[in-house]
N, C-alpha and C positions, 0 to 999 in steps of 0.2 A: 292529417291533418294541413289543409294551406295554408301560405302567412295569411290571409285575409280571415279565414276563419278562425284562426287563433287571435286574431290582432281583435274582431269584432266582440269577440266574448270574452278577451282579458279587457277591454276598454268598457265594455257594459260593466263589470265588478268593480271597474277605478271607478267611474262615472256615479257606482251606488255607492260609493265611499265618500267620493265627492259633495254628494249630498248629504248625507249623513253626519259627514265633518260641519259645513255649513249651518243645518238646521242645528246642531250641538251645543252650536256658540263655540268652537275649538279657536283658539287664539289666531288671529289672523294671520300671524308669519306661516304655521303648519299649514293653511288652506294654502297660502300662495305656492309655498314648497310642493307639496301635495300635487296640485295642479298645474304648476310648471312641468313637473317631471309627468303627469298624464298627458300634458300636450305638446312635449317632445317627443313621443313616441308616435302618435297620428301623423308629426310634421315630419320626420325621421323616413316613415314608411313613403310620404308620399314625394319627397326627393329621392327619396334610391329609385323609385319605380318608373315617376315622369318626367325625371332629370332633363331628357333631349327637349321636352316642350317647354319647361320653365326657363332651358338655356335659350331656347328661340328667344322666347322674350324679353330674359333680362337683357338685351343688349337694345331694347327698345323702348326709347322714350316716351313723351307727348307728342306722337307724331300720328296727327287724324285728320283728315281733311274737312273743312266745315262746310255744310251746307245753306247758305243763307236762308232756303224754302224750306227747310226743314221744320215740322210740324211740331206745335209744342204737345207732346203726348202724353195723359196717364194712364198707365195700364195696370188694369186690375183683374184678377183670377178668379172664376170660380167655376170650377169643372163643369156643374149639371145646372149652373145659368142664375142669372138673378133670380128669376123669378122660382128656384127650388133652393134659394138661400134661406138658413135660418134669421131670425128675424132680426138679430142685433148686424148680421154680415148685412144685411138689406141697409140697416139702419149706417152705418157705416159709409156701406156704397153712396147713399144718397149723399151723405154730408159732403162726400167729396165732392160728386157732382153740382152739388148746391153751390160749394165753394169754389171751385174751378174758373171758373173767370175765362179767362184765354186760353187756356188748354182745352183738348178734344178728350175726353173721355174715352177708353174703349173695354170693354169689358170681356175679357177672352174665355170662352168656355169649349166644352168638349167639339162643339158645331163649326167654332172659328178658330179654332187654334194652329192650322195648318194654313188657313189663310195668312197670317202674319209671320210665320217662322219659320225656318230650314231646319229644326231640329234633326240629329239623325234618325234614322229607322230602326236603328240599332236600339235606341233608347225608345222609341216607342214598342217597339216588340217588349222589351226586359217590362215599361210600364202595363203590359195588357198580362202578362206574364206575372206581375205584381214584385218584380223583384226590385220597380223602382215602385215608391210610394207616390200619390199624388203629391204631398207637401214638399217631397225631395224634386217631384219633375217640377212644382214652381221656383224651385231655386236654380235648376238648368232654361225654363224658360224666361224668366227674365234678365238676364244676361243674351241669350241669342234675342230677344226684341231690343231691347236697348243697343246691341250690335247692330244689329240691321236697321233700328227704325229713331234710336235714340227716346229722348222722354223719360219720364219717371215712373218707377217702377214703384206700388205701391200696395201691400196685404188688404188681403179684401177684411181684415179686423183692424185697418188704420181709419180713427175717427179724428177729421178735421173740423173747426171749428170758426175759423178764421179765411177770409180772402185769401188762396194760394195763388202768390205774386210770380209772373211769369220769370222773375229774373231769377230765381231759387237755384235752375239746373242748368244755368250759365258753364258750358264746360263740364262740369259734376259738380253731381250732391247726395250727401247722406246726411245723417242728423247723428249727435251724439250730444254726452253733458250728462249720461250716469254712471255712477260708482262703481266698478266691480274690484273693490280692495281685495278680496281673497284669488282675485285671475280667475274665475270660475270657468267664465270665455274666453275663446284664445283671441277676442276683440277686443275685451277688455275694455267697452264701451265707446272705442274710438269711433266706431263707422257703427250701420245696423243694414242687414241684405236687406229686412224688411221696407224700405225706406232709402232706395239708392235711384240714381239717375244721370243723364250727361248727356250729351252728344253722340251720334251713331259714329261709329268706326272708330271709336275709343278705344285705344290699346289695352286697358285692362277689362274693358267686357269682351274685347277677343281672346285673350288671355282665357277668363271664364269659361266660355262658351267653348274652347277645346281643349281645355283641362276635363270639362264633363265628359267630353266627346270622349277624349281618348281613355276616361276611367273606367265610363263602363263598358267600353271595346275591349278592355281588360279582364275587369271585375263584374261579378253579381250579387254582390252584396255591398251595401254600403258600409263604410268604414265606422261613419262616426254621424250621426246626426247634424252636426255642424260641420260636415264637410265644408260649405260654401264658406265660414268663416275663416278654415284652416286655409282654403286654397289663397282666399282675401289676405288672409295673414302672410302669407308668400310675396306675393304682390306688394306688401306692406315692407317687408323686410327689401326686397330689392329695388323697391320705389317702380316697379311695371307700371307703365304707364302713367309715370307722375303721382299711382296712388299716395305715398306717404306723404309726399309735397302738399297735395289734396288736402291730405288729410290734420297736416300739421298746419294750415293757415283755414282750417274750418272751425266756422265761427256759427252755425247753425245748430246749437244746442238749444235742446228740447229738456228741460229741468224735472217737467214733471209727467214726463211722456206715460211712464207703467201708474201713477198715481189714480188716474181716475179709474183702472180696472180694482184696485185694490181697497175702493169707494162705490162701486155698481152697485153695490144691495144696500150700502144706509141710505136713511131718508133723505128726500133733496133735499139740498141748502144750495141757495141760490147765491150766498157770497161766499161758499165754498169752491160752487162752480167758476164764479169769476175769478177767484185768487188763482184758481188749477191754470183756467185759460188765460190769464194775465200774460204769462211769458214761454207759454206751450200752445203751437197748434196742432201738433200733432201727440193722436195717444192711442197706444198700442192696446187692444181689448181681448177678449179671448173668449168664444163664442162655445169652448167645451167645457169650459168650467158656468158653475152653479150662479147661473143668475137669473134671483128670483122679482117680477113682477108680485109687487104689493097685493099683498089679499084684503087690507081694508082702507080707508080712506086716503092714507099717507102714503104720497109717492117714493121714488128710490128715484137715483140717477140711471139705474136701467129703465124706466118707466119712461123718463124725462127725454132718452135716446132710443127708444121705441116711438114714442107716440109724434117724434118730429119725420119720422119718413112719409 
C-alpha cells in the first residue's frame, strides 16, 4: 500500500471519529486535541512531498503587478450549465446577478471552462477518469481563474441579499466570523475557500494553482476533501503572498453565514430574515440537503428564495 493510499484510508477513519466526537458533545478540549493531531498528519504529508514548491513561494511576499484596467468579475461554476442547475442553485446565482452592480458575472460551465483557464491537461485527464471529482475540480479552477483574471470566486450555493460593493475585493477578499471551537476544519473559520478573491497575479493564487498542479502530477487520489484549506493553512503559516497579513486585517465578518441554511425549511418569517441579513450579506446554502417546498398555504424560507428567481 502506497503512502497516499494509507493516509487516505486512515484519514477517513479519523474524520469519522471527529464527527462522532462533535455530535456526541464531547468536551471541547478533547475535540481540539484530536483534531490538531488529525490535521498535523495531512499537513506533514503535504510539507514532506511538496517542499520544493512551498520553499519557492515561501520567499515571496506581496509581489504582484496591478492592472488598472482589470475587470471586476464574479466567477461562478456549474459544470452542467445554469439551465440544468437545481432550483436552489439557480436562486443563488440569480441573487448574485441581481446584486452584482459593477461586477461582471461569468458562469463557467463544461462548455466554457477552457476559454478562461489554463489548467493542466493532467488534471483534465484525471477529471475524465473520475480520479478528480467536480467538487475538487472547482477548488482547482477557482485559483486558476483568480491567478489569471482576478475577481471574486463564489460557490454556486452562495446566496446574497444586499448589493455587492465593488471595493470588497481590493487586493484580497474572503469572509470569516464563524466559530470553530473544536478545530474541526483546519481554517478554524479564519477564511473560506468558497468565497475568495482579489487582484490577478497574486502570489497566493499562483501558489495554490501550482500546488494543485504538482499534487495531481504525483497522486491519483485526493488525500482529503479539504485539501484546499490545508494548502491555504500552509500559506497562512508562512505568510505566502501576505496571506496571514490579509487575514489578520480582515474585517469581512459574516456572523450568520450558515444560519439561513439551518432555517431553510422553517416557515417564512420576515422579521427573522431581516435579522439574519442585517449584518450578513453572504449565505452558504446546500442543494444536497433536503429543502422542502411547503405543501400547504404557509411558505418556507426555501419557498421565498426559489420564488425570487
